[in-house]
VEXDREN-2710 file (C-alpha; in Angstrom, 1 decimal):
% VEXDREN-2710
k/r/px/py/pz
1/MET/105.0/62.2/-41.9
2/ASN/101.7/64.0/-42.2
3/ARG/99.6/64.2/-45.4
4/PRO/100.5/67.8/-46.3
5/SER/104.2/67.0/-46.2
6/SER/103.6/63.9/-48.2
7/LEU/101.8/65.8/-50.9
8/LEU/104.4/68.5/-51.1
9/ILE/107.2/66.0/-51.1
10/LEU/105.4/64.2/-54.0
11/ALA/105.1/67.5/-55.8
12/GLY/108.8/68.2/-55.3
13/VAL/109.9/64.8/-56.5
14/LEU/107.7/65.0/-59.6
15/SER/109.3/68.3/-60.4
16/PHE/112.8/66.8/-60.0
17/CYS/111.8/63.9/-62.2
18/ALA/110.6/66.3/-64.9
19/ALA/113.8/68.3/-64.6
20/ILE/115.9/65.2/-65.1
21/PHE/113.9/64.1/-68.0
22/GLN/114.2/67.6/-69.6
23/ALA/117.9/67.7/-69.0
24/VAL/118.4/64.2/-70.6
25/ILE/116.4/64.8/-73.8
26/VAL/118.1/68.1/-74.7
27/PHE/121.4/66.3/-75.2
28/VAL/120.0/64.3/-78.1
29/PRO/118.2/66.5/-80.6
30/GLU/116.4/63.5/-82.1
31/TRP/114.9/62.8/-78.7
32/SER/113.8/66.4/-78.3
33/ALA/112.2/66.3/-81.7
34/ALA/110.4/63.1/-80.7
35/PHE/109.0/64.9/-77.7
36/GLY/107.7/67.9/-79.6
37/ALA/110.5/70.3/-80.1
38/GLY/110.2/72.4/-83.2
39/ASP/112.4/72.0/-86.3
40/ALA/114.0/75.4/-85.7
41/LEU/115.0/74.5/-82.2
42/VAL/116.2/71.0/-83.1
43/SER/118.4/72.4/-85.9
44/ASN/120.1/74.7/-83.5
45/PRO/121.7/72.4/-80.8
46/PRO/123.3/75.2/-78.7
47/LEU/119.9/77.0/-78.4
48/LEU/118.2/73.7/-77.7
49/LEU/120.7/72.9/-74.9
50/THR/120.5/76.3/-73.4
51/LEU/116.7/76.5/-73.3
52/GLY/116.3/72.9/-72.2
53/LEU/118.7/73.3/-69.3
54/LEU/117.0/76.6/-68.4
55/VAL/113.7/74.8/-68.2
56/ALA/115.3/72.0/-66.2
57/LEU/116.7/74.6/-63.7
58/VAL/113.2/76.1/-63.3
59/LEU/111.8/72.7/-62.6
60/VAL/114.5/72.1/-60.0
61/ILE/113.5/75.3/-58.3
62/PHE/109.9/74.1/-58.3
63/GLY/111.0/70.9/-56.7
64/LEU/112.9/72.9/-54.0
65/TYR/109.8/74.9/-53.2
66/GLY/107.9/71.6/-52.8
67/LEU/110.4/70.2/-50.4
68/SER/110.6/73.6/-48.5
69/GLY/106.8/73.6/-48.1
70/ALA/107.0/70.0/-46.8
71/GLY/109.6/71.2/-44.2
72/ALA/112.3/68.8/-45.6
73/ILE/114.6/71.8/-46.3
74/ARG/114.9/75.3/-45.0
75/ARG/112.1/77.8/-45.7
76/LEU/112.5/79.5/-49.1
77/PRO/111.3/83.1/-49.6
78/LEU/107.7/83.8/-50.6
79/LEU/106.9/80.1/-49.9
80/ARG/103.1/80.2/-49.9
81/LEU/103.0/82.5/-53.0
82/GLY/105.6/80.3/-54.8
83/LEU/103.7/77.1/-54.1
84/LEU/100.5/78.7/-55.3
85/VAL/102.0/80.0/-58.5
86/ILE/103.8/76.6/-59.2
87/GLY/100.6/74.7/-58.5
88/LEU/98.6/76.9/-60.8
89/LEU/101.2/76.6/-63.6
90/TYR/101.2/72.8/-63.4
91/SER/97.5/72.8/-63.2
92/MET/97.1/74.9/-66.4
93/VAL/99.3/72.4/-68.2
94/GLY/97.6/69.5/-66.6
95/ILE/94.0/70.6/-67.3
96/ASN/94.7/69.5/-70.9
97/PHE/94.7/65.9/-69.6
98/ILE/90.9/66.1/-68.9
99/PHE/90.3/67.2/-72.5
100/GLN/92.5/64.5/-73.9
101/VAL/90.6/61.9/-71.9
102/LEU/87.3/63.3/-73.2
103/VAL/88.7/63.0/-76.8
104/MET/89.8/59.4/-76.2
105/LEU/86.3/58.6/-74.9
106/GLY/84.8/60.1/-78.0
107/ILE/83.0/62.9/-76.2
108/LEU/85.0/65.7/-77.8
109/PRO/86.0/65.7/-81.5
110/SER/89.7/65.5/-82.4
111/ALA/91.7/66.4/-85.5
112/GLY/93.9/63.3/-85.0
113/PRO/95.3/60.8/-82.5
114/ILE/96.8/62.1/-79.3
115/PRO/100.4/61.1/-78.9
116/ILE/101.0/59.0/-75.7
117/TYR/103.8/61.3/-74.5
118/ILE/101.4/64.3/-74.5
119/LEU/98.9/62.3/-72.5
120/LEU/101.6/61.3/-70.0
121/VAL/103.1/64.8/-69.7
122/SER/99.6/66.2/-69.1
123/PHE/98.8/63.6/-66.5
124/GLY/102.1/64.2/-64.7
125/ALA/101.5/68.0/-64.7
126/PHE/97.9/67.4/-63.5
127/VAL/99.0/65.2/-60.6
128/ALA/101.9/67.6/-59.7
129/GLY/99.5/70.7/-59.8
130/LEU/97.0/68.9/-57.5
131/ALA/99.8/67.9/-55.1
132/TYR/101.1/71.4/-54.9
133/LEU/97.7/73.0/-54.5
134/ILE/96.2/70.5/-52.0
135/GLY/99.4/70.3/-50.0
136/LEU/99.4/74.1/-49.8
137/ALA/95.8/74.4/-48.8
138/VAL/96.2/71.9/-46.0
139/SER/99.5/73.4/-44.9
140/TRP/98.4/77.1/-45.2
141/LYS/98.4/77.9/-41.5
142/ARG/101.7/76.0/-40.9
143/LEU/103.3/77.9/-43.7
144/SER/102.3/81.3/-42.2
145/THR/105.3/83.7/-42.2
146/LYS/104.5/84.9/-38.7
147/LEU/104.4/81.3/-37.4
148/ALA/107.6/80.5/-39.3
149/LEU/109.4/83.5/-37.8
150/ALA/108.2/82.6/-34.3
151/VAL/109.4/79.0/-34.6
152/SER/112.8/80.0/-36.0
END
């Protein structure tokens, strides 16, 4: 297995793990509240379940795009654009990790302590975003639509 495939497989697996985690915590409102869900959402279990499972579905789609980019499953539509957008979305969430580390080191001021789960979520998103973007950059030519059609 080459490096681009490994990075995109890692990205897909991280997305699947996030989807499983999301799907699990929505079934217990107390868990959702512990991980930052607002009071209005926690007090409405049907809405919490619906939105949580919708987010989990989106994360599964992200994972499928990662596996498709790695060549582990069939090619999905708009693969390069999809991988780019997914990588950028994860990176926007994950960039918060850098600021959190700067706060922990005392370089930036903070209004209060940073919950460990926020730090872990930001780190996971940062790693997933990098895996999607670097895997895409290295695989860009291989993922060309003209090349994919010629190989099919």
